[in-house]
Backbone as JSON, one array per atom type, in Angstrom:
{
  "sequence": "MINLTLITIYTHVGAVSKIPLATFYLEKIIHAKRNDVFNIFSNYEQYDKLIPKYFPSIRIRSVRGDIAVVEEHLKLGDLELVLMSKHVITPFVLHEVYVIGGKSKGSYIKQEFVEIPEGTKILVYVDLRLSGLMRIPKLLDKSKLSMNYSNFLDDMTILCEN",
  "N": [[73.53, -87.88, -141.65], [76.1, -85.59, -141.84], [77.31, -82.4, -142.55], [80.0, -80.3, -142.42], [81.23, -77.09, -142.51], [83.47, -74.3, -142.72], [83.34, -70.89, -142.9], [84.81, -67.77, -143.68], [84.04, -64.41, -143.23], [84.72, -61.44, -144.93], [85.41, -57.94, -144.68], [85.86, -54.4, -145.28], [87.79, -53.94, -143.36], [88.99, -56.34, -142.91], [88.9, -59.78, -141.73], [85.83, -60.5, -140.23], [84.12, -62.3, -138.82], [83.86, -65.82, -138.15], [81.83, -68.21, -139.6], [80.57, -71.13, -138.77], [79.12, -73.84, -140.45], [76.8, -76.26, -139.89], [75.24, -78.99, -141.11], [72.68, -81.31, -140.96], [70.7, -84.34, -141.14], [67.87, -85.97, -139.79], [65.84, -88.78, -138.97], [62.85, -90.01, -137.56], [60.7, -92.39, -136.17], [57.54, -92.21, -134.85], [55.21, -93.54, -132.7], [52.4, -92.61, -132.97], [49.5, -90.7, -133.92], [49.68, -88.62, -136.83], [48.58, -85.98, -136.7], [48.49, -85.53, -133.92], [51.22, -85.73, -133.23], [52.26, -83.65, -134.77], [50.92, -81.47, -133.56], [52.17, -81.37, -131.04], [54.92, -81.02, -131.66], [54.82, -78.58, -133.02], [53.99, -76.84, -131.14], [55.29, -74.48, -130.08], [54.76, -72.4, -128.35], [54.46, -73.53, -125.87], [56.84, -74.78, -125.3], [58.65, -74.12, -123.23], [57.34, -75.12, -121.03], [56.74, -77.76, -121.69], [59.22, -78.93, -122.46], [61.46, -77.94, -120.74], [64.15, -78.45, -120.32], [65.41, -78.11, -122.74], [64.38, -75.71, -123.69], [64.49, -73.2, -121.77], [63.2, -70.73, -121.65], [60.6, -69.01, -123.4], [59.28, -66.55, -125.49], [56.61, -65.13, -126.99], [56.51, -62.99, -129.69], [55.03, -62.02, -131.89], [52.09, -63.05, -133.68], [50.69, -64.1, -136.65], [48.32, -65.55, -138.33], [49.53, -68.55, -139.58], [52.13, -67.99, -138.96], [54.71, -67.07, -136.76], [56.65, -64.94, -134.64], [59.24, -65.48, -132.43], [60.96, -65.22, -129.35], [63.58, -67.13, -128.17], [65.19, -69.19, -125.77], [67.52, -71.47, -126.12], [68.83, -74.62, -125.29], [71.08, -76.98, -126.2], [72.67, -79.55, -125.51], [76.02, -78.71, -125.03], [75.7, -76.38, -126.35], [74.34, -73.25, -126.13], [71.9, -70.93, -126.78], [70.47, -67.72, -127.37], [67.87, -66.6, -129.18], [66.07, -65.1, -131.93], [63.32, -66.17, -133.65], [61.47, -67.22, -136.56], [58.58, -68.96, -136.88], [57.06, -71.04, -139.15], [54.17, -72.56, -140.2], [52.68, -75.31, -141.78], [49.81, -76.77, -141.45], [49.8, -79.94, -139.92], [51.68, -81.05, -141.61], [54.16, -79.65, -142.02], [56.69, -77.93, -140.22], [58.53, -75.15, -140.0], [61.47, -73.44, -139.03], [62.96, -70.4, -138.99], [65.85, -68.74, -138.16], [66.1, -65.52, -137.2], [67.46, -63.68, -135.73], [70.18, -63.12, -133.43], [73.08, -65.06, -132.34], [72.94, -67.25, -133.96], [71.8, -66.51, -136.3], [70.31, -66.9, -139.47], [70.2, -69.61, -139.45], [68.35, -72.66, -140.06], [65.6, -74.8, -139.6], [63.84, -77.63, -140.49], [60.96, -79.48, -140.09], [59.33, -82.23, -141.11], [56.31, -83.99, -141.39], [55.22, -87.19, -141.85], [52.66, -89.39, -142.58], [52.52, -92.75, -141.69], [51.99, -96.37, -141.67], [52.79, -97.28, -139.08], [52.51, -95.06, -137.54], [53.81, -92.0, -137.3], [56.28, -90.58, -139.34], [58.94, -88.51, -138.78], [60.8, -86.19, -140.48], [63.75, -84.51, -140.28], [65.56, -81.64, -141.02], [68.43, -79.85, -140.46], [70.1, -76.83, -140.56], [72.57, -75.31, -139.25], [73.92, -72.29, -138.27], [76.51, -70.5, -136.88], [77.87, -67.61, -135.28], [80.16, -64.98, -134.29], [81.79, -64.78, -131.1], [81.73, -67.41, -130.22], [82.61, -70.55, -128.72], [83.74, -72.32, -130.89], [85.16, -74.87, -131.74], [84.62, -76.58, -129.55], [81.84, -76.62, -129.48], [81.0, -77.56, -131.96], [81.44, -80.3, -132.5], [81.15, -82.83, -134.75], [79.5, -85.22, -134.45], [78.32, -84.7, -132.03], [76.49, -82.52, -132.2], [74.37, -83.53, -133.86], [73.68, -85.71, -132.28], [72.8, -84.47, -129.91], [70.56, -83.1, -130.89], [69.1, -85.28, -131.71], [68.6, -86.41, -129.21], [66.85, -84.47, -128.25], [64.72, -84.95, -130.03], [64.06, -87.53, -129.16], [63.07, -87.0, -126.57], [60.86, -85.45, -127.25], [59.44, -87.38, -128.59], [58.67, -89.09, -126.51], [56.81, -87.44, -125.23], [54.86, -87.37, -127.25], [54.06, -90.05, -127.53], [52.91, -90.69, -125.13]],
  "CA": [[74.5, -87.28, -142.53], [76.53, -84.3, -141.32], [78.24, -81.65, -143.41], [80.52, -79.23, -141.59], [82.06, -76.19, -143.29], [83.82, -73.08, -142.01], [83.45, -69.77, -143.83], [85.23, -66.51, -143.08], [83.47, -63.25, -143.9], [85.67, -60.32, -144.98], [84.89, -56.6, -144.96], [86.93, -53.44, -145.58], [88.83, -53.98, -142.32], [89.53, -57.69, -142.77], [87.97, -60.83, -141.3], [84.92, -60.08, -139.17], [83.75, -63.44, -137.99], [83.8, -67.1, -138.84], [80.5, -68.79, -139.47], [80.57, -72.55, -139.06], [77.85, -74.34, -140.94], [76.6, -77.68, -139.61], [74.0, -79.43, -141.72], [72.44, -82.74, -140.76], [69.34, -84.86, -141.34], [67.48, -87.02, -138.86], [64.52, -89.36, -139.16], [62.37, -90.64, -136.33], [59.34, -92.92, -136.25], [56.81, -91.98, -133.6], [54.01, -94.37, -132.69], [51.25, -91.76, -132.63], [48.89, -90.11, -135.12], [50.4, -87.46, -137.36], [48.03, -84.72, -136.18], [48.91, -85.39, -132.52], [52.66, -85.47, -133.24], [52.44, -82.29, -135.28], [50.45, -80.51, -132.55], [53.16, -81.25, -129.98], [56.15, -80.44, -132.21], [54.62, -77.2, -133.45], [53.46, -76.08, -130.0], [56.43, -73.72, -129.56], [54.3, -71.53, -127.26], [54.54, -74.28, -124.62], [58.12, -75.48, -125.18], [59.28, -73.91, -121.92], [56.64, -75.96, -120.05], [56.82, -79.16, -122.13], [60.61, -79.4, -122.52], [62.31, -76.86, -120.21], [65.55, -78.86, -120.42], [65.91, -77.57, -124.0], [63.88, -74.35, -123.86], [64.19, -72.62, -120.45], [62.23, -69.63, -121.78], [60.02, -68.7, -124.7], [58.44, -65.34, -125.44], [55.97, -64.88, -128.29], [56.57, -61.56, -130.05], [53.86, -61.73, -132.72], [51.49, -64.19, -134.37], [49.79, -63.74, -137.73], [47.97, -66.79, -139.02], [50.42, -69.68, -139.33], [53.5, -67.48, -138.82], [54.94, -66.43, -135.46], [58.01, -64.53, -134.3], [59.39, -65.95, -131.06], [62.26, -65.16, -128.67], [63.8, -68.45, -127.59], [66.44, -69.55, -125.1], [67.69, -72.87, -126.5], [69.98, -75.38, -124.78], [71.23, -78.22, -126.94], [73.96, -80.03, -125.02], [76.89, -77.6, -124.64], [75.32, -75.21, -127.13], [73.27, -72.46, -125.51], [71.64, -69.78, -127.65], [69.29, -66.87, -127.25], [67.63, -66.28, -130.57], [64.76, -64.67, -132.42], [63.02, -67.07, -134.76], [60.17, -67.15, -137.23], [58.0, -70.29, -137.05], [56.09, -71.09, -140.24], [53.5, -73.85, -140.05], [51.69, -75.84, -142.72], [49.21, -77.72, -140.51], [49.92, -81.39, -139.92], [52.64, -81.5, -142.6], [55.45, -78.99, -142.02], [57.01, -76.89, -139.24], [59.83, -74.58, -140.37], [61.98, -72.41, -138.12], [64.01, -69.54, -139.56], [66.44, -67.91, -137.11], [66.22, -64.18, -137.77], [68.27, -62.84, -134.87], [71.03, -63.8, -132.45], [74.36, -65.61, -132.84], [72.68, -68.32, -134.93], [71.01, -65.91, -137.38], [70.5, -67.57, -140.75], [69.96, -71.04, -139.28], [67.06, -73.11, -140.56], [65.21, -76.15, -139.2], [62.61, -78.08, -141.16], [60.4, -80.72, -139.56], [58.26, -82.69, -142.0], [55.55, -85.05, -140.74], [54.69, -88.1, -142.86], [51.83, -90.44, -142.01], [52.9, -94.11, -142.08], [51.16, -97.34, -140.92], [53.2, -97.39, -137.68], [52.24, -93.79, -136.86], [54.32, -90.81, -137.99], [57.72, -90.45, -139.55], [59.34, -87.12, -138.81], [62.04, -85.95, -141.2], [64.28, -83.25, -139.77], [66.72, -81.07, -141.69], [68.96, -78.76, -139.65], [71.22, -76.06, -141.12], [72.93, -74.47, -138.11], [74.97, -71.31, -138.55], [76.9, -69.79, -135.67], [78.84, -66.54, -135.53], [80.61, -64.27, -133.1], [82.92, -65.29, -130.31], [81.36, -68.68, -129.6], [83.71, -71.53, -128.66], [83.38, -73.15, -132.03], [85.59, -76.27, -131.76], [83.95, -77.33, -128.5], [80.42, -76.73, -129.76], [80.65, -78.14, -133.25], [81.83, -81.68, -132.72], [80.19, -83.3, -135.76], [78.52, -86.18, -133.95], [77.67, -84.17, -130.83], [75.33, -81.71, -132.58], [73.25, -84.36, -134.29], [73.28, -86.52, -131.14], [72.02, -83.63, -129.01], [69.25, -82.86, -131.51], [68.43, -86.57, -131.64], [68.09, -86.51, -127.83], [65.67, -83.6, -128.22], [63.65, -85.7, -130.71], [63.66, -88.63, -128.27], [62.23, -86.44, -125.5], [59.59, -85.06, -127.88], [58.75, -88.64, -128.89], [58.05, -89.54, -125.26], [55.6, -86.62, -125.06], [53.88, -87.75, -128.28], [53.58, -91.42, -127.36], [52.19, -90.83, -123.84]],
  "C": [[74.83, -85.9, -142.0], [77.52, -83.68, -142.28], [78.71, -80.47, -142.58], [81.49, -78.4, -142.42], [82.37, -74.97, -142.44], [84.08, -71.99, -143.03], [83.92, -68.55, -143.07], [84.65, -65.37, -143.9], [84.47, -62.11, -143.81], [84.93, -59.02, -145.28], [86.08, -55.71, -145.28], [88.08, -53.53, -144.58], [89.39, -55.39, -142.11], [88.47, -58.67, -142.33], [87.14, -60.36, -140.13], [84.59, -61.24, -138.25], [83.77, -64.7, -138.84], [82.44, -67.69, -138.57], [80.57, -70.28, -139.79], [79.18, -72.98, -139.5], [77.78, -75.83, -140.65], [75.24, -78.06, -140.18], [73.86, -80.92, -141.45], [70.97, -83.06, -140.9], [69.09, -85.94, -140.3], [66.1, -87.52, -139.23], [64.13, -90.06, -137.87], [60.97, -91.17, -136.59], [58.72, -92.81, -134.87], [55.49, -92.74, -133.7], [52.83, -93.57, -132.15], [50.73, -91.16, -133.94], [49.6, -88.83, -135.52], [49.88, -86.14, -136.78], [48.47, -84.47, -134.74], [50.4, -85.05, -132.43], [52.92, -84.04, -133.7], [52.04, -81.25, -134.23], [51.45, -80.33, -131.42], [54.43, -80.57, -130.5], [55.99, -78.97, -132.59], [54.07, -76.31, -132.34], [54.59, -75.3, -129.31], [56.03, -72.79, -128.42], [54.48, -72.19, -125.9], [55.86, -75.01, -124.42], [58.75, -75.31, -123.8], [58.59, -74.71, -120.82], [56.78, -77.45, -120.39], [58.24, -79.72, -122.05], [61.57, -78.31, -122.03], [63.8, -77.18, -120.24], [66.19, -78.25, -121.68], [65.52, -76.1, -124.22], [63.5, -73.76, -122.49], [63.2, -71.46, -120.53], [61.86, -69.41, -123.24], [59.18, -67.44, -124.53], [57.91, -65.07, -126.85], [55.97, -63.38, -128.54], [55.4, -61.16, -130.93], [53.39, -63.01, -133.4], [50.53, -63.63, -135.41], [49.5, -65.0, -138.53], [48.89, -67.92, -138.6], [51.89, -69.28, -139.23], [53.63, -66.77, -137.48], [56.41, -66.06, -135.32], [58.16, -64.76, -132.8], [60.82, -65.71, -130.58], [62.44, -66.49, -127.97], [65.16, -68.53, -126.91], [66.56, -71.05, -125.31], [68.96, -73.45, -125.9], [70.0, -76.72, -125.49], [72.61, -78.79, -126.61], [74.78, -78.86, -124.51], [76.54, -76.3, -125.34], [74.14, -74.51, -126.47], [73.12, -71.17, -126.3], [70.41, -69.02, -127.21], [69.06, -66.35, -128.66], [66.23, -65.76, -130.81], [64.47, -65.53, -133.64], [61.63, -66.83, -135.31], [59.72, -68.59, -137.47], [56.93, -70.19, -138.13], [55.5, -72.49, -140.25], [52.57, -74.1, -141.24], [51.04, -76.98, -141.95], [49.33, -79.19, -140.9], [50.96, -81.93, -140.91], [54.04, -80.95, -142.34], [55.54, -77.93, -140.92], [58.42, -76.41, -139.58], [60.2, -73.49, -139.38], [63.14, -71.7, -138.82], [64.56, -68.68, -138.43], [66.76, -66.55, -137.73], [67.02, -63.22, -136.9], [69.05, -63.66, -133.86], [72.27, -64.37, -133.12], [74.17, -66.78, -133.81], [71.79, -67.82, -136.07], [71.35, -66.59, -138.7], [70.31, -69.08, -140.66], [68.54, -71.39, -139.73], [66.82, -74.53, -140.08], [63.88, -76.47, -139.87], [62.19, -79.41, -140.56], [59.22, -81.09, -140.44], [57.63, -83.93, -141.37], [54.86, -85.9, -141.8], [53.9, -89.2, -142.16], [52.27, -91.79, -142.58], [52.04, -95.09, -141.28], [51.49, -97.43, -139.43], [52.88, -96.14, -136.87], [52.68, -92.62, -137.7], [55.82, -90.9, -138.14], [58.0, -88.95, -139.61], [60.71, -87.04, -139.47], [62.54, -84.57, -140.8], [65.54, -82.87, -140.54], [67.17, -79.88, -140.85], [70.15, -78.13, -140.37], [71.56, -75.02, -140.05], [74.1, -73.58, -138.47], [75.25, -70.54, -137.27], [77.9, -68.71, -136.02], [79.25, -65.91, -134.21], [81.73, -64.99, -132.39], [82.59, -66.61, -129.6], [82.55, -69.63, -129.63], [83.44, -72.63, -129.68], [83.87, -74.6, -131.94], [84.86, -77.13, -130.73], [82.5, -77.61, -128.88], [80.09, -77.55, -131.0], [81.29, -79.5, -133.52], [80.74, -82.28, -133.61], [79.11, -84.21, -135.18], [77.72, -85.62, -132.78], [76.41, -83.36, -131.17], [74.14, -82.57, -132.97], [72.77, -85.25, -133.15], [72.41, -85.71, -130.18], [70.64, -83.33, -129.59], [68.44, -84.15, -131.52], [67.85, -86.81, -130.23], [66.84, -85.66, -127.65], [64.49, -84.33, -128.87], [63.14, -86.85, -129.85], [62.74, -88.13, -127.17], [60.87, -85.98, -126.05], [58.76, -86.3, -128.2], [58.02, -89.17, -127.65], [56.77, -88.76, -125.0], [54.49, -87.07, -126.02], [53.27, -89.12, -128.02], [52.87, -91.66, -126.02], [50.85, -90.18, -123.87]]
}
C-alpha cells in the first residue's frame, strides 16, 4: 500500500520547499529464527560491510543503551541520501529509525519482527519525507520506492537465511 502526498511549506517570504510524503507497508517472511533475523536487521553498525550496495558508509556518532545516533549514506535505487538517524531498538521485536538530519529529516522506518512457524515475519512501515532541491518526480515514482525497499529486504533475507 502506497500513499503519496505533496505538501508546500510557507513562511514570511513565501514557499520554502515542497516535502513529498511517501508512505508504504511491506511484509516479508524469512525462513530463520526471529532472534537471528533481528540481529542482522538491527546491526546498523555493519551495514556498510553487510550491504554496501545500499549503505556505502556508516558512522556511529553515539550509543546509549538501545539508542544510537548514526550518520548514514543510503542508496535506494535512484534515491541517494546522506542522513543522520536515531536507531531505537526493542530487542528481538522492534527496530525503529527516526531521521533527525539531512534532506529526509522527519522520515520514519519501523521494522517489526514476529515469530511464526515458518520462521520470522517482518512488518515494515516506511514514512519517507524529502525536502530541498531533490528531483522529486524522478525519485518518487510510487511503485519504484516500495520496489527498491523490497529489493533491500530481499538482500537482507539472503543474509538471514544463509
